[in-house]
LUMVO-243513 format. One record per residue (C-alpha): residue in three letters; residue number from 1; z, x, y. Coordinates in steps of 0.25 Angstrom, whole numbers. Layout:
// LUMVO-243513
   aa    i     c3     c1     c2
  ALA  NUM      Z      X      Y
...
END
This chain:
// LUMVO-243513
   aa    i     c3     c1     c2
  MET    1    134    294    137
  SER    2    148    288    142
  ASN    3    156    279    133
  ILE    4    155    268    143
  ASN    5    139    269    143
  LYS    6    139    269    128
  PHE    7    148    256    129
  SER    8    138    249    138
  LEU    9    126    252    129
  ILE   10    132    246    116
  THR   11    138    233    122
  SER   12    126    225    121
  ASN   13    130    223    106
  ILE   14    145    224    105
  PRO   15    149    221     91
  VAL   16    163    216     94
  ASP   17    169    206    104
  LEU   18    177    213    115
  ALA   19    189    208    123
  PHE   20    200    213    132
  ASP   21    214    209    133
  PHE   22    220    212    147
  ILE   23    235    214    145
  SER   24    239    212    159
  LYS   25    236    203    170
  ILE   26    223    206    177
  ASP   27    213    198    186
  VAL   28    205    189    178
  GLN   29    192    192    185
  GLN   30    194    207    182
  CYS   31    197    204    168
  LEU   32    183    197    166
  GLU   33    176    208    173
  TYR   34    183    218    163
  LEU   35    179    210    151
  THR   36    164    209    156
  ALA   37    164    224    158
  TRP   38    170    227    144
  TYR   39    161    218    137
  CYS   40    173    209    132
  LYS   41    171    195    128
  VAL   42    185    190    131
  GLY   43    197    195    139
  CYS   44    212    192    137
  ILE   45    217    189    150
  GLN   46    231    185    156
  LEU   47    231    173    164
  PHE   48    245    169    165
  ASP   49    247    168    180
  GLU   50    243    155    188
  GLU   51    235    163    198
  THR   52    226    170    187
  ILE   53    224    157    180
  LEU   54    220    149    192
  SER   55    210    160    196
  LEU   56    203    157    184
  ASP   57    195    146    190
  THR   58    188    156    199
  ILE   59    185    166    188
  LEU   60    182    160    175
  ASN   61    168    154    172
  GLN   62    164    150    158
  ASP   63    158    164    154
  LEU   64    171    171    158
  LEU   65    180    160    152
  ILE   66    176    165    138
  LYS   67    181    179    141
  VAL   68    195    174    144
  ILE   69    207    174    134
  ALA   70    219    170    142
  LYS   71    232    176    138
  LEU   72    244    166    136
  PRO   73    259    170    137
  THR   74    267    170    124
  VAL   75    276    158    121
  ASP   76    286    164    111
  CYS   77    300    163    115
  ASP   78    313    160    107
  ASP   79    319    153    119
  TYR   80    315    139    119
  LYS   81    315    136    134
  LEU   82    308    149    137
  GLN   83    298    146    126
  ASN   84    296    132    132
  ASP   85    293    138    146
  MET   86    283    148    140
  GLU   87    276    137    132
  ASN   88    274    129    145
  GLN   89    269    141    152
  PHE   90    259    144    141
  HIS   91    254    130    141
  GLN   92    252    130    156
  LYS   93    244    143    156
  LEU   94    236    139    144
  ILE   95    232    125    149
  THR   96    228    131    163
  LEU   97    219    141    156
  TYR   98    214    131    147
  ASN   99    210    123    159
  PHE  100    201    135    163
  ASN  101    194    134    150
  ILE  102    202    146    144
  LYS  103    204    143    129
  LYS  104    207    156    123
  PHE  105    221    162    124
  ILE  106    228    174    119
  ILE  107    243    175    116
  ASP  108    252    187    112
  PHE  109    257    184     98
  LYS  110    271    190     96
  VAL  111    274    195     82
  GLN  112    287    191     76
  ASN  113    289    180     86
  ASN  114    292    166     83
  SER  115    278    160     85
  ALA  116    281    146     82
  ASN  117    281    141     96
  LEU  118    268    149     99
  ALA  119    262    142     87
  ARG  120    266    128     92
  ILE  121    260    131    105
  VAL  122    247    135     99
  CYS  123    247    122     91
  LYS  124    249    114    104
  TYR  125    235    118    109
  SER  126    227    114     96
  ASN  127    220    103    104
  LYS  128    214    113    114
  PRO  129    202    122    111
  ILE  130    211    134    113
  MET  131    212    148    106
  PHE  132    225    156    105
  ASN  133    223    171    102
  PHE  134    236    178     98
  LYS  135    237    192    100
  VAL  136    244    197     87
  PRO  137    248    212     86
  THR  138    245    220     73
  LEU  139    260    222     70
  GLU  140    266    222     56
  ASN  141    270    208     55
  ALA  142    260    202     65
  TRP  143    253    194     54
  ASP  144    265    187     49
  SER  145    269    182     63
  TRP  146    255    178     65
  ASN  147    254    171     52
  THR  148    267    163     55
  PHE  149    261    159     68
  ARG  150    248    155     63
  ASN  151    254    146     52
  MET  152    262    139     63
  THR  153    249    135     70
  GLY  154    243    129     58
  TYR  155    231    138     58
  SER  156    227    134     72
  LEU  157    212    137     75
  GLN  158    216    140     89
  ILE  159    223    154     86
  SER  160    218    167     84
  ILE  161    223    182     84
  VAL  162    220    194     93
  LEU  163    225    205     84
  CYS  164    231    216     93
  LEU  165    231    230     88
  THR  166    244    237     89
  LYS  167    249    251     86
  TYR  168    254    246     73
  LEU  169    243    248     62
  PRO  170    242    236     52
  THR  171    236    240     39
  ARG  172    222    236     36
  ASP  173    227    225     27
  GLU  174    235    219     38
  ILE  175    223    219     47
  ILE  176    214    213     37
  ARG  177    225    202     35
  TRP  178    222    198     50
  ILE  179    208    195     47
  GLY  180    213    182     40
  GLU  181    219    178     54
  PRO  182    211    172     66
  ILE  183    209    185     73
  CYS  184    200    185     85
  ALA  185    202    198     91
  LEU  186    208    212     90
  SER  187    216    217    102
  VAL  188    217    232    104
  SER  189    225    238    115
  THR  190    219    249    123
  ASN  191    233    256    121
  LEU  192    229    258    106
  PHE  193    217    266    109
  ILE  194    217    282    109
  LEU  195    207    291    115
  ASN  196    197    299    106
  LYS  197    193    313    108
  LYS  198    182    308    118
  GLY  199    193    301    126
  TYR  200    188    287    122
  PRO  201    198    276    117
  VAL  202    198    273    102
  LEU  203    208    267     92
  SER  204    215    274     81
  GLU  205    208    274     68
  ASP  206    218    264     62
  HIS  207    216    255     74
  GLU  208    201    256     74
  ILE  209    201    251     59
  ILE  210    208    238     64
  LEU  211    198    237     76
  LYS  212    186    238     65
  ILE  213    192    227     57
  ALA  214    193    219     69
  ILE  215    178    221     73
  GLN  216    174    218     59
  GLN  217    181    205     60
  LYS  218    174    202     73
  TRP  219    187    201     81
  THR  220    186    203     96
  ILE  221    192    216    100
  ILE  222    201    215    112
  LEU  223    205    227    120
  SER  224    219    225    127
  GLY  225    225    232    138
  GLU  226    223    236    153
  PRO  227    208    237    158
  LEU  228    205    252    157
  PRO  229    194    260    165
  ASN  230    188    265    151
  MET  231    190    251    145
  LYS  232    175    251    140
  ASP  233    178    263    131
  TYR  234    188    255    123
  PHE  235    178    244    121
  TYR  236    167    254    118
  TYR  237    176    259    107
  ILE  238    178    246    101
  ILE  239    163    243    101
  PHE  240    160    257     95
  VAL  241    169    253     83
  ALA  242    163    240     82
  LYS  243    149    246     82
  ASN  244    152    255     70
  ILE  245    158    244     60
  ASN  246    151    233     52
  ILE  247    154    219     58
  PRO  248    151    208     49
  SER  249    142    197     54
  PRO  250    145    183     51
  ILE  251    136    176     41
  LEU  252    130    164     47
  GLU  253    143    163     55
  CYS  254    150    158     43
  ASP  255    163    166     44
  ASP  256    175    158     41
  LEU  257    167    145     40
  LEU  258    172    136     29
  GLN  259    161    130     21
  LEU  260    161    121      9
  PRO  261    154    128     -3
  LEU  262    141    123     -7
  GLN  263    139    113    -19
  PRO  264    125    115    -23
  LEU  265    127    107    -36
  ARG  266    131     95    -27
  ASP  267    123     97    -15
  ASN  268    108    101    -13
  LEU  269    108    113     -4
  MET  270     99    113      8
  SER  271     88    123     10
  CYS  272     95    130     21
  VAL  273    107    133     12
  TYR  274     97    140      2
  HIS  275     91    147     13
  VAL  276    104    154     17
  PHE  277    107    158      3
  GLU  278     93    164      1
  GLN  279     95    174     12
  ASP  280    106    181      4
  PRO  281    101    196      3
  ILE  282    109    199     -9
  LYS  283    111    188    -19
  TYR  284     96    186    -23
  THR  285     94    201    -25
  GLN  286    106    202    -34
  TYR  287    100    190    -42
  GLN  288     87    196    -43
  LYS  289     93    209    -49
  ALA  290    101    201    -59
  ILE  291     89    193    -63
  TYR  292     81    206    -65
  LEU  293     91    212    -74
  ALA  294     92    200    -82
  ILE  295     77    199    -84
  ILE  296     76    214    -88
  ASP  297     88    212    -98
  LYS  298     80    200   -104
  GLU  299     69    210   -108
  VAL  300     58    199   -109
  LYS  301     45    197   -101
  ASN  302     47    182    -99
  ILE  303     59    178    -92
  VAL  304     64    163    -89
  ILE  305     74    161    -78
  ALA  306     81    149    -73
  VAL  307     86    148    -59
  ILE  308     97    138    -59
  GLY  309     99    133    -44
  ALA  310     86    139    -39
  GLY  311     88    134    -25
  ARG  312     76    138    -16
  GLY  313     73    149    -26
  PRO  314     79    163    -22
  LEU  315     84    165    -37
  VAL  316     70    161    -42
  LYS  317     64    172    -33
  ALA  318     74    182    -37
  SER  319     71    179    -52
  LEU  320     56    180    -49
  ARG  321     58    194    -42
  ALA  322     67    199    -54
  ALA  323     57    194    -64
  ASP  324     46    201    -56
  LEU  325     54    214    -56
  ALA  326     57    213    -71
  ALA  327     42    211    -73
  VAL  328     44    198    -82
  ASN  329     38    185    -82
  VAL  330     48    174    -77
  LYS  331     49    159    -78
  ILE  332     60    153    -68
  TYR  333     66    140    -68
  ALA  334     71    137    -54
  VAL  335     81    126    -56
  GLU  336     86    118    -44
  LYS  337     93    105    -42
  ASN  338     92    105    -27
  GLU  339     81     96    -23
  ASN  340     81    103     -9
  ALA  341     77    116    -15
  ILE  342     66    112    -25
  PRO  343     55    111    -15
  THR  344     57    126    -11
  LEU  345     57    130    -26
  LEU  346     44    122    -28
  MET  347     38    128    -16
  TYR  348     41    142    -21
  GLN  349     36    138    -35
  LYS  350     23    133    -30
  ASN  351     20    144    -20
  VAL  352     27    157    -25
  TRP  353     33    156    -39
  GLY  354     23    149    -47
  GLU  355     25    146    -62
  SER  356     36    156    -63
  VAL  357     46    146    -58
  ASP  358     49    132    -62
  VAL  359     57    124    -52
  VAL  360     66    114    -59
  PHE  361     73    103    -51
  SER  362     86    102    -59
  ASP  363    101    105    -59
  GLY  364    102    117    -68
  ARG  365    112    111    -77
  GLU  366    103    100    -81
  TRP  367     90    108    -82
  ASP  368     83    108    -95
  PRO  369     75    121    -95
  PRO  370     62    121   -102
  GLU  371     65    135   -108
  LYS  372     77    144   -109
  CYS  373     79    154    -98
  ASP  374     82    169    -99
  ILE  375     90    169    -86
  MET  376     97    159    -78
  VAL  377     99    162    -63
  SER  378    108    154    -53
  GLU  379    115    156    -40
  LEU  380    125    145    -41
  LEU  381    137    153    -37
  GLY  382    146    149    -25
  SER  383    156    157    -17
  PHE  384    166    156    -28
  GLY  385    156    159    -39
  ASP  386    158    146    -47
  ASN  387    160    136    -35
  GLU  388    146    131    -35
  LEU  389    147    127    -49
  SER  390    139    139    -55
  PRO  391    146    138    -68
  GLU  392    143    124    -71
  CYS  393    129    125    -66
  LEU  394    126    137    -75
  ASP  395    133    131    -87
  GLY  396    124    120    -86
  ALA  397    111    128    -84
  GLN  398    114    139    -94
  LYS  399    107    130   -105
  CYS  400     94    136    -99
  LEU  401     97    150   -104
  LYS  402     93    156   -116
  ASP  403    104    161   -126
  ASP  404    103    175   -120
  GLY  405    100    170   -105
  ILE  406    106    176    -93
  SER  407    113    169    -81
  ILE  408    112    175    -67
  PRO  409    124    175    -63
  CYS  410    131    178    -76
  GLU  411    145    178    -71
  TYR  412    152    175    -58
  SER  413    167    175    -54
  SER  414    175    169    -42
  TYR  415    186    178    -35
  LEU  416    197    174    -26
  ARG  417    207    180    -16
  PRO  418    218    175     -6
  LEU  419    213    173      8
  MET  420    220    172     22
  SER  421    212    166     33
  HIS  422    217    159     45
  LYS  423    203    155     49
  LEU  424    199    149     35
  PHE  425    212    142     34
  SER  426    212    136     48
  GLN  427    198    131     46
  THR  428    201    125     32
  ILE  429    212    117     39
  LYS  430    202    111     49
  ASN  431    191    110     39
  GLU  432    185     96     38
  ALA  433    173    100     29
  ILE  434    177     94     15
  ASP  435    168     95      3
  GLU  436    162     81     -1
  SER  437    169     83    -15
  CYS  438    182     81     -9
  LEU  439    190     69    -15
  SER  440    202     71     -7
  ASN  441    206     65      7
  SER  442    216     76      9
  LYS  443    217     84     22
  ASP  444    218     96     14
  ALA  445    205     95      7
  ALA  446    200    107     15
  PHE  447    209    116      8
  GLU  448    205    111     -6
  GLN  449    190    116     -5
  SER  450    184    129     -4
  TYR  451    175    135      7
  VAL  452    165    146      7
  VAL  453    167    154     19
  LEU  454    166    168     24
  GLN  455    180    174     27
  PRO  456    179    186     36
  HIS  457    192    181     43
  SER  458    201    181     31
  TYR  459    211    190     24
  LYS  460    210    192      9
  PRO  461    222    200      5
  THR  462    217    203     -9
  LYS  463    205    206    -18
  THR  464    199    195    -25
  LYS  465    202    191    -40
  LYS  466    192    185    -49
  LEU  467    194    170    -52
  PHE  468    184    163    -61
  THR  469    172    169    -69
  PHE  470    160    162    -74
  ASN  471    149    167    -84
  HIS  472    135    162    -87
  PRO  473    129    159    -97
  LYS  474    140    154   -105
  LYS  475    140    154   -120
  THR  476    149    141   -120
  LEU  477    150    132   -109
  GLU  478    164    130   -105
  SER  479    172    124    -93
  ASN  480    171    131    -80
  ALA  481    185    127    -75
  ARG  482    194    139    -72
  TYR  483    208    143    -68
  LYS  484    214    156    -63
  CYS  485    226    161    -55
  LEU  486    224    173    -46
  GLU  487    235    181    -40
  PHE  488    234    190    -27
  GLU  489    245    200    -22
  ILE  490    246    200     -7
  THR  491    250    213      0
  TYR  492    251    207     15
  ASN  493    256    194     20
  MET  494    245    184     21
  GLN  495    243    169     23
  LEU  496    236    163     11
  HIS  497    225    153     16
  GLY  498    217    152      3
  PHE  499    207    161     -6
  SER  500    194    167     -4
  GLY  501    184    166    -16
  TYR  502    172    174    -20
  PHE  503    163    176    -32
  ASP  504    155    187    -39
  ALA  505    143    185    -49
  ILE  506    137    194    -59
  LEU  507    122    190    -59
  TYR  508    118    199    -71
  LYS  509    124    212    -76
  ASP  510    129    220    -63
  ILE  511    121    211    -53
  MET  512    132    203    -45
  ILE  513    133    195    -32
  SER  514    147    194    -26
  ILE  515    155    189    -14
  GLU  516    168    195    -20
  PRO  517    173    205    -10
  LEU  518    173    217    -19
  THR  519    160    215    -25
  GLU  520    153    207    -15
  SER  521    137    207    -13
  ILE  522    136    213      1
  GLY  523    126    205      9
  MET  524    126    193      1
  PHE  525    130    180      9
  SER  526    127    168      0
  TRP  527    142    166     -3
  PHE  528    154    166      6
  PRO  529    168    167      0
  ILE  530    175    154     -4
  TYR  531    188    150      2
  PHE  532    199    142     -5
  PRO  533    209    138      5
  ILE  534    224    134      3
  LYS  535    231    124     12
  ASP  536    245    129      9
  THR  537    243    143     16
  MET  538    254    152     13
  LEU  539    260    166     17
  VAL  540    258    176      6
  LYS  541    267    188      8
  SER  542    265    202      4
  GLY  543    267    205    -11
  SER  544    265    190    -14
  VAL  545    255    185    -25
  ILE  546    245    174    -22
  SER  547    242    166    -34
  VAL  548    231    156    -34
  HIS  549    226    147    -45
  PHE  550    212    143    -45
  TRP  551    205    132    -54
  ARG  552    190    129    -56
  CYS  553    190    114    -61
  CYS  554    179    106    -67
  ASP  555    176     92    -71
  GLU  556    164     84    -74
  TYR  557    159     83    -60
  LYS  558    165     94    -52
  VAL  559    171    108    -51
  TRP  560    183    111    -41
  TYR  561    193    122    -38
  GLU  562    208    121    -37
  TRP  563    217    131    -32
  CYS  564    232    134    -28
  VAL  565    241    145    -25
  SER  566    254    147    -33
  SER  567    259    160    -26
  PRO  568    266    163    -17
  ASN  569    266    148    -14
  GLN  570    261    136    -21
  THR  571    250    128    -16
  PRO  572    245    115    -21
  ILE  573    232    115    -30
  TYR  574    221    114    -20
  ASN  575    209    104    -24
  CYS  576    216     99    -36
  GLN  577    205     91    -44
  GLY  578    195     95    -34
  LYS  579    200     84    -25
  SER  580    195     91    -12
  ASN  581    183     99    -17
  SER  582    175    100    -29
  ILE  583    161    105    -33
  ARG  584    152     94    -40
  LEU  585    145     97    -53
END
């Protein structure tokens, strides 16, 4: 079977978006025919001259419009008069194309050039639904030039990057750093391809590694050059590479979506929220293993378990299964304060569980148990471990335990590391979703609260470091306030936008659940990482140390976090006294 025929057979399910960048002027109608033949979603086309632009009226329909990204001329020039003329031409062409409903544009980004005027021009069009895609080459200092430009635009949501492969091979760390930028595509020139033993075009091993990273990040892959007779062979190679790597799927389309953490003590969760968490394939399996081991270690035939925060019953079910496996008699108290969940628990009790389970409508901290329990089970953990007030809840509930009682979980810790993400930072700037606990009228309140968010488009330059640890049950109750300073050494220049937080939990003995990257429970989706932004973003140079101070503060009514950076630059203390965000007890 020929290579072309094989290409045709697999295009029904192409795992990557394809595009082509026509490097020279070409008939627009011919371009569009090429794009259709090559299964390309978009094409980058030069539309500089008036004749070509005016002919668009007879060529473009709505279906074809979405395939066009128009190239615009550069405007960078040291001579002011010439720069002004170039800017006028730029504006005239852009507005003409915009009137044809073309809203996506591509511009060459000149590394090492003074890009201040280009940034100023981009900002001029902030009131129009326009997207500027900048072709940035993978040269040694390209990121530094881009970072300067990006900061001058004020983190515009209208800019993105087409990263252009060159003969210069960036390190893996340099490529990973680009993940924190608003990259929409990787551009690969046909000149970079070599022929394999069978005469088909392929990339070198080093360039292919970069291609694989781009495909995993779900960037569009753009081939650039002159149309070639064997063009489909180039696209077939890209599809072949894509078919042989794991491309992560978005979870409920939540990638980079800022969400305020749940406050289950303050708010009664809805049934649909419980339903999502109950689908987790890993969490309750781990809980069942932990409960089973705890029952076995008790070496008794009758076991009493308290489920604190029973929700709609998944931990009750895990406890019953564990007791059945251990061949013991079990009495379970399902303690739940949420009136929305109680009907479901009562239904299970009546129709399934019977007298083995008592449903208790109460806050676990206030519950007066009729008998002491052998095991206390809870799932009150948040993305940062303690941010849904598990320490305070379990401190209040541990009175239900016998002196030798077991808490599941018995220990959990929070972790932190620096983060660079253009997308998360720019969304925080625009964010208007402020938690109801906010007491401040400050426009910066969005930077003084945390967010749970999947972070695929972010750069984390270091491993995590442990922040706070909590243990249960406690021999003596003490304050859950904490303070710690963490230091991170940076090896590549980066722009600091905040910190990414995680947790791990020891349920019992060696049974764990974790979202900490080195120990994460693969397949568990109940928790996204947490993001603590900083408004005073800063350039951190290679060899510098980031010092971050973190406080967990408590009073009679609430718990809140405060944080600041003291190195390489000093920031204010964010969320001082919980003015913008707190968690109600």
